[in-house]
KENU-958599 format. One record per residue (C-alpha): residue number from 0; residue in three letters; x, y, z. Coordinates in steps of 0.25 Angstrom, whole numbers, plus 5000, padded with zeros to 4 digits. Layout:
+-----+------+------+------+------+
|  nr | rest |   xx |   yy |   zz |
+-----+------+------+------+------+
| NUM |  ALA |    X |    Y |    Z |
...
+-----+------+------+------+------+
END
This chain:
+-----+------+------+------+------+
|  nr | rest |   xx |   yy |   zz |
+-----+------+------+------+------+
|   0 |  MET | 5306 | 5390 | 5402 |
|   1 |  LYS | 5319 | 5385 | 5398 |
|   2 |  PRO | 5329 | 5396 | 5395 |
|   3 |  PHE | 5334 | 5397 | 5381 |
|   4 |  TYR | 5349 | 5397 | 5381 |
|   5 |  GLY | 5349 | 5394 | 5396 |
|   6 |  ILE | 5359 | 5385 | 5403 |
|   7 |  ASP | 5352 | 5375 | 5412 |
|   8 |  ARG | 5360 | 5370 | 5424 |
|   9 |  THR | 5349 | 5363 | 5431 |
|  10 |  VAL | 5357 | 5349 | 5430 |
|  11 |  ASP | 5371 | 5353 | 5426 |
|  12 |  LYS | 5376 | 5366 | 5434 |
|  13 |  LYS | 5388 | 5367 | 5424 |
|  14 |  ASN | 5379 | 5367 | 5411 |
|  15 |  THR | 5382 | 5377 | 5400 |
|  16 |  SER | 5373 | 5372 | 5390 |
|  17 |  ARG | 5362 | 5381 | 5385 |
|  18 |  GLU | 5347 | 5377 | 5383 |
|  19 |  GLY | 5340 | 5379 | 5370 |
|  20 |  GLY | 5347 | 5369 | 5361 |
|  21 |  CYS | 5333 | 5365 | 5356 |
|  22 |  PHE | 5333 | 5379 | 5348 |
|  23 |  ILE | 5347 | 5377 | 5341 |
|  24 |  ALA | 5345 | 5377 | 5326 |
|  25 |  ALA | 5360 | 5379 | 5322 |
|  26 |  THR | 5373 | 5377 | 5328 |
|  27 |  ILE | 5387 | 5382 | 5323 |
|  28 |  SER | 5397 | 5372 | 5317 |
|  29 |  ASP | 5407 | 5365 | 5326 |
|  30 |  MET | 5418 | 5372 | 5318 |
|  31 |  THR | 5412 | 5386 | 5320 |
|  32 |  ARG | 5410 | 5383 | 5335 |
|  33 |  GLN | 5425 | 5379 | 5337 |
|  34 |  SER | 5429 | 5392 | 5329 |
|  35 |  TYR | 5421 | 5400 | 5338 |
|  36 |  GLU | 5426 | 5393 | 5351 |
|  37 |  ALA | 5440 | 5395 | 5346 |
|  38 |  THR | 5439 | 5410 | 5342 |
|  39 |  ARG | 5431 | 5413 | 5355 |
|  40 |  SER | 5442 | 5407 | 5364 |
|  41 |  ALA | 5452 | 5416 | 5357 |
|  42 |  GLY | 5443 | 5428 | 5359 |
|  43 |  ASN | 5441 | 5425 | 5373 |
|  44 |  GLN | 5456 | 5424 | 5375 |
|  45 |  GLN | 5458 | 5438 | 5369 |
|  46 |  LEU | 5446 | 5443 | 5378 |
|  47 |  ASP | 5453 | 5438 | 5390 |
|  48 |  LYS | 5466 | 5445 | 5386 |
|  49 |  ALA | 5458 | 5458 | 5387 |
|  50 |  LYS | 5453 | 5456 | 5401 |
|  51 |  LEU | 5461 | 5459 | 5414 |
|  52 |  PRO | 5468 | 5447 | 5421 |
|  53 |  THR | 5458 | 5438 | 5429 |
|  54 |  VAL | 5464 | 5443 | 5442 |
|  55 |  LEU | 5462 | 5457 | 5439 |
|  56 |  ARG | 5447 | 5455 | 5434 |
|  57 |  TRP | 5445 | 5448 | 5447 |
|  58 |  ILE | 5450 | 5460 | 5455 |
|  59 |  LYS | 5442 | 5469 | 5447 |
|  60 |  THR | 5429 | 5462 | 5449 |
|  61 |  GLY | 5433 | 5461 | 5464 |
|  62 |  CYS | 5435 | 5476 | 5465 |
|  63 |  GLY | 5422 | 5478 | 5458 |
|  64 |  ILE | 5414 | 5469 | 5468 |
|  65 |  LEU | 5421 | 5475 | 5480 |
|  66 |  PHE | 5419 | 5490 | 5476 |
|  67 |  GLY | 5404 | 5486 | 5473 |
|  68 |  ILE | 5402 | 5480 | 5487 |
|  69 |  GLY | 5409 | 5492 | 5494 |
|  70 |  PHE | 5401 | 5502 | 5485 |
|  71 |  ILE | 5388 | 5496 | 5489 |
|  72 |  SER | 5391 | 5495 | 5503 |
|  73 |  THR | 5395 | 5509 | 5504 |
|  74 |  ILE | 5382 | 5513 | 5497 |
|  75 |  LYS | 5374 | 5506 | 5507 |
|  76 |  ALA | 5381 | 5512 | 5519 |
|  77 |  LEU | 5378 | 5526 | 5514 |
|  78 |  GLY | 5364 | 5524 | 5518 |
|  79 |  ASP | 5368 | 5525 | 5532 |
|  80 |  ILE | 5381 | 5533 | 5533 |
|  81 |  THR | 5389 | 5543 | 5524 |
|  82 |  LEU | 5399 | 5540 | 5514 |
|  83 |  LEU | 5410 | 5546 | 5524 |
|  84 |  GLU | 5405 | 5538 | 5535 |
|  85 |  ALA | 5405 | 5525 | 5526 |
|  86 |  TYR | 5420 | 5528 | 5523 |
|  87 |  ASN | 5424 | 5531 | 5537 |
|  88 |  ASN | 5417 | 5517 | 5541 |
|  89 |  ALA | 5424 | 5509 | 5531 |
|  90 |  PRO | 5435 | 5517 | 5523 |
|  91 |  TRP | 5441 | 5504 | 5519 |
|  92 |  LEU | 5429 | 5500 | 5511 |
|  93 |  PHE | 5430 | 5513 | 5503 |
|  94 |  TRP | 5444 | 5511 | 5500 |
|  95 |  ILE | 5442 | 5497 | 5495 |
|  96 |  GLU | 5430 | 5502 | 5486 |
|  97 |  GLY | 5439 | 5512 | 5481 |
|  98 |  ALA | 5451 | 5502 | 5478 |
|  99 |  CYS | 5441 | 5492 | 5472 |
| 100 |  ALA | 5436 | 5503 | 5463 |
| 101 |  VAL | 5449 | 5508 | 5458 |
| 102 |  ILE | 5454 | 5493 | 5456 |
| 103 |  TRP | 5442 | 5490 | 5448 |
| 104 |  LEU | 5443 | 5503 | 5439 |
| 105 |  ILE | 5458 | 5500 | 5437 |
| 106 |  LEU | 5456 | 5486 | 5432 |
| 107 |  ALA | 5444 | 5490 | 5424 |
| 108 |  LEU | 5452 | 5500 | 5417 |
| 109 |  LEU | 5464 | 5490 | 5415 |
| 110 |  GLY | 5454 | 5480 | 5409 |
| 111 |  ARG | 5449 | 5490 | 5399 |
| 112 |  ILE | 5463 | 5493 | 5395 |
| 113 |  ARG | 5467 | 5479 | 5393 |
| 114 |  ALA | 5454 | 5475 | 5385 |
| 115 |  ASN | 5456 | 5487 | 5376 |
| 116 |  ALA | 5470 | 5483 | 5373 |
| 117 |  ILE | 5467 | 5469 | 5370 |
| 118 |  SER | 5455 | 5472 | 5362 |
| 119 |  GLY | 5463 | 5480 | 5353 |
| 120 |  LYS | 5473 | 5469 | 5349 |
| 121 |  GLU | 5472 | 5462 | 5336 |
| 122 |  ASP | 5472 | 5448 | 5342 |
| 123 |  PHE | 5459 | 5452 | 5350 |
| 124 |  GLN | 5452 | 5458 | 5338 |
| 125 |  LEU | 5456 | 5446 | 5329 |
| 126 |  SER | 5450 | 5437 | 5340 |
| 127 |  LEU | 5437 | 5445 | 5340 |
| 128 |  ARG | 5436 | 5444 | 5325 |
| 129 |  ARG | 5438 | 5429 | 5325 |
| 130 |  VAL | 5427 | 5427 | 5335 |
| 131 |  GLU | 5417 | 5437 | 5327 |
| 132 |  ASN | 5420 | 5429 | 5314 |
| 133 |  VAL | 5417 | 5415 | 5321 |
| 134 |  ILE | 5404 | 5422 | 5327 |
| 135 |  ASP | 5400 | 5426 | 5313 |
| 136 |  GLN | 5402 | 5412 | 5308 |
| 137 |  ILE | 5393 | 5407 | 5319 |
| 138 |  ARG | 5382 | 5417 | 5315 |
| 139 |  ARG | 5383 | 5412 | 5301 |
| 140 |  GLU | 5381 | 5398 | 5304 |
| 141 |  LEU | 5370 | 5400 | 5313 |
| 142 |  LEU | 5363 | 5409 | 5302 |
| 143 |  VAL | 5362 | 5421 | 5311 |
| 144 |  PRO | 5358 | 5434 | 5303 |
| 145 |  THR | 5368 | 5445 | 5302 |
| 146 |  ASP | 5357 | 5454 | 5309 |
| 147 |  ALA | 5353 | 5445 | 5320 |
| 148 |  LYS | 5354 | 5452 | 5334 |
| 149 |  ASP | 5362 | 5449 | 5346 |
| 150 |  VAL | 5353 | 5446 | 5357 |
| 151 |  ASP | 5356 | 5443 | 5372 |
| 152 |  VAL | 5350 | 5429 | 5376 |
| 153 |  ILE | 5351 | 5426 | 5391 |
| 154 |  GLN | 5357 | 5413 | 5394 |
| 155 |  ILE | 5352 | 5408 | 5408 |
| 156 |  THR | 5359 | 5398 | 5416 |
| 157 |  HIS | 5349 | 5391 | 5425 |
| 158 |  ARG | 5344 | 5379 | 5432 |
| 159 |  TRP | 5330 | 5374 | 5434 |
| 160 |  LYS | 5324 | 5372 | 5448 |
| 161 |  ASN | 5310 | 5367 | 5451 |
| 162 |  GLY | 5306 | 5371 | 5437 |
| 163 |  LYS | 5312 | 5386 | 5439 |
| 164 |  LEU | 5324 | 5392 | 5431 |
| 165 |  LYS | 5335 | 5396 | 5441 |
| 166 |  ASN | 5347 | 5404 | 5438 |
| 167 |  HIS | 5361 | 5396 | 5439 |
| 168 |  THR | 5375 | 5401 | 5439 |
| 169 |  LYS | 5388 | 5394 | 5442 |
| 170 |  GLY | 5403 | 5398 | 5445 |
| 171 |  MET | 5406 | 5412 | 5439 |
| 172 |  GLU | 5393 | 5414 | 5432 |
| 173 |  THR | 5388 | 5428 | 5435 |
| 174 |  SER | 5374 | 5426 | 5430 |
| 175 |  PRO | 5365 | 5415 | 5425 |
| 176 |  TYR | 5360 | 5424 | 5414 |
| 177 |  THR | 5370 | 5427 | 5402 |
| 178 |  ASN | 5367 | 5436 | 5389 |
| 179 |  ILE | 5370 | 5427 | 5377 |
| 180 |  GLU | 5371 | 5435 | 5364 |
| 181 |  MET | 5363 | 5428 | 5353 |
| 182 |  LYS | 5359 | 5432 | 5339 |
| 183 |  VAL | 5344 | 5432 | 5339 |
| 184 |  PHE | 5336 | 5433 | 5326 |
| 185 |  ARG | 5323 | 5427 | 5320 |
| 186 |  ARG | 5323 | 5417 | 5308 |
| 187 |  GLU | 5309 | 5415 | 5303 |
| 188 |  ASP | 5302 | 5408 | 5314 |
| 189 |  MET | 5314 | 5406 | 5323 |
| 190 |  LEU | 5321 | 5415 | 5334 |
| 191 |  CYS | 5335 | 5413 | 5332 |
| 192 |  LEU | 5346 | 5414 | 5343 |
| 193 |  THR | 5360 | 5411 | 5340 |
| 194 |  ASP | 5372 | 5410 | 5349 |
| 195 |  LEU | 5386 | 5407 | 5344 |
| 196 |  GLU | 5383 | 5392 | 5343 |
| 197 |  ASN | 5368 | 5390 | 5340 |
| 198 |  ARG | 5356 | 5396 | 5333 |
| 199 |  TYR | 5344 | 5394 | 5341 |
| 200 |  GLU | 5330 | 5395 | 5335 |
| 201 |  LEU | 5317 | 5398 | 5343 |
| 202 |  PRO | 5304 | 5396 | 5335 |
| 203 |  ILE | 5296 | 5409 | 5335 |
| 204 |  SER | 5284 | 5400 | 5337 |
| 205 |  THR | 5289 | 5395 | 5350 |
| 206 |  LEU | 5291 | 5409 | 5357 |
| 207 |  ARG | 5280 | 5412 | 5367 |
| 208 |  ARG | 5284 | 5426 | 5373 |
| 209 |  LEU | 5294 | 5436 | 5376 |
| 210 |  ARG | 5294 | 5442 | 5389 |
| 211 |  ARG | 5302 | 5452 | 5398 |
| 212 |  VAL | 5304 | 5447 | 5412 |
| 213 |  LYS | 5306 | 5458 | 5422 |
| 214 |  LYS | 5317 | 5452 | 5430 |
| 215 |  GLY | 5331 | 5455 | 5430 |
| 216 |  LEU | 5343 | 5447 | 5426 |
| 217 |  CYS | 5358 | 5448 | 5428 |
| 218 |  ILE | 5363 | 5444 | 5414 |
| 219 |  TYR | 5378 | 5441 | 5411 |
| 220 |  GLY | 5383 | 5447 | 5398 |
| 221 |  TRP | 5381 | 5460 | 5390 |
| 222 |  ASN | 5382 | 5457 | 5375 |
| 223 |  LYS | 5377 | 5470 | 5368 |
| 224 |  ALA | 5387 | 5479 | 5362 |
| 225 |  GLU | 5379 | 5491 | 5367 |
| 226 |  ARG | 5380 | 5495 | 5382 |
| 227 |  GLY | 5369 | 5490 | 5392 |
| 228 |  ASP | 5367 | 5504 | 5396 |
| 229 |  SER | 5364 | 5510 | 5382 |
| 230 |  LYS | 5351 | 5516 | 5377 |
| 231 |  PHE | 5346 | 5503 | 5371 |
| 232 |  TYR | 5348 | 5494 | 5384 |
| 233 |  LYS | 5345 | 5506 | 5394 |
| 234 |  PRO | 5330 | 5503 | 5396 |
| 235 |  TYR | 5333 | 5489 | 5401 |
| 236 |  LYS | 5341 | 5494 | 5413 |
| 237 |  LEU | 5352 | 5484 | 5411 |
| 238 |  ALA | 5363 | 5484 | 5422 |
| 239 |  PHE | 5377 | 5478 | 5421 |
| 240 |  ASP | 5387 | 5473 | 5431 |
| 241 |  SER | 5402 | 5470 | 5431 |
| 242 |  TYR | 5400 | 5455 | 5428 |
| 243 |  GLY | 5395 | 5457 | 5414 |
| 244 |  ARG | 5380 | 5455 | 5418 |
| 245 |  VAL | 5368 | 5463 | 5414 |
| 246 |  SER | 5356 | 5465 | 5423 |
| 247 |  THR | 5342 | 5466 | 5417 |
| 248 |  ARG | 5329 | 5470 | 5423 |
| 249 |  ALA | 5321 | 5460 | 5414 |
| 250 |  TYR | 5324 | 5449 | 5404 |
| 251 |  GLY | 5316 | 5443 | 5393 |
| 252 |  LEU | 5311 | 5429 | 5390 |
| 253 |  LEU | 5308 | 5424 | 5376 |
| 254 |  GLU | 5299 | 5412 | 5379 |
| 255 |  LEU | 5296 | 5400 | 5369 |
| 256 |  HIS | 5290 | 5386 | 5370 |
| 257 |  TYR | 5298 | 5376 | 5362 |
| 258 |  ASN | 5296 | 5360 | 5361 |
| 259 |  GLY | 5288 | 5360 | 5373 |
| 260 |  GLU | 5298 | 5369 | 5382 |
| 261 |  ASP | 5297 | 5383 | 5386 |
| 262 |  TRP | 5310 | 5392 | 5384 |
| 263 |  ALA | 5314 | 5406 | 5386 |
| 264 |  VAL | 5325 | 5415 | 5380 |
| 265 |  TRP | 5330 | 5424 | 5390 |
| 266 |  LEU | 5333 | 5438 | 5386 |
| 267 |  PRO | 5338 | 5451 | 5391 |
| 268 |  PRO | 5328 | 5462 | 5391 |
| 269 |  TYR | 5335 | 5470 | 5380 |
| 270 |  GLU | 5333 | 5459 | 5370 |
| 271 |  LEU | 5317 | 5457 | 5371 |
| 272 |  ASN | 5314 | 5467 | 5361 |
| 273 |  TYR | 5322 | 5461 | 5350 |
| 274 |  ILE | 5317 | 5447 | 5353 |
| 275 |  SER | 5303 | 5453 | 5353 |
| 276 |  ALA | 5305 | 5459 | 5339 |
| 277 |  LEU | 5311 | 5446 | 5334 |
| 278 |  THR | 5300 | 5436 | 5339 |
| 279 |  GLY | 5288 | 5445 | 5339 |
| 280 |  LEU | 5285 | 5443 | 5353 |
| 281 |  THR | 5280 | 5454 | 5362 |
| 282 |  ILE | 5288 | 5456 | 5375 |
| 283 |  THR | 5280 | 5453 | 5387 |
| 284 |  GLU | 5283 | 5457 | 5402 |
| 285 |  ASP | 5284 | 5448 | 5413 |
+-----+------+------+------+------+
END
């Protein structure tokens, strides 16, 4: 099955174009696209100002990794020796762990102080309001209802080998799976999914089944305002790491057959109930 909104790198390993163009029913105007790109660029510049300098961010990441390696090594060693014996055998390891932990904590605190200081400035707030105004314009052009719900759709970067779907990443990409926030709603006999450029329409008549696959994924990006350990998300037993990834114990596939081809919309497990209510499909277990 072709992954809806997937990026196929079977032929071109640098490809960034998404699959699913056959479902596009509406696209924003060139003027709105240019306006969004300009305001987003200005917004990103403001966000960059709120971050620690690149060198300090690398140091923070390095310290976190070194501390993690040292901590895991110590825990494993405690199965055979005591903590005191471990320290006597390699005191330098404990000092390095402690130093890394202190540096990481200091840089994390400095990062938060810097972010709070920048986010409170008028220029930052004005930039955010401009981006929000353009996004509102995009929603109007794509005819998105004001009560449409934000739903995470998984973008999977992949390649095909011997007819099988294989994950693919390159460079600094930390995961082949990325959570993309889309407005999802139903309009008569169509399931509509909109990003900030297009409105995709999937005919309800082409939907075949909605299933939960009991296999974990490590997905980049958490778009929800609510914390992942909140009461609502707790049943899904999500885990988060310092690279902005969320690990799940399952994922969902909304399967459809369209113009002679089999497609699947990949979904995090916490979105399945809403999609089930929207489409009328019962969630099946895999």
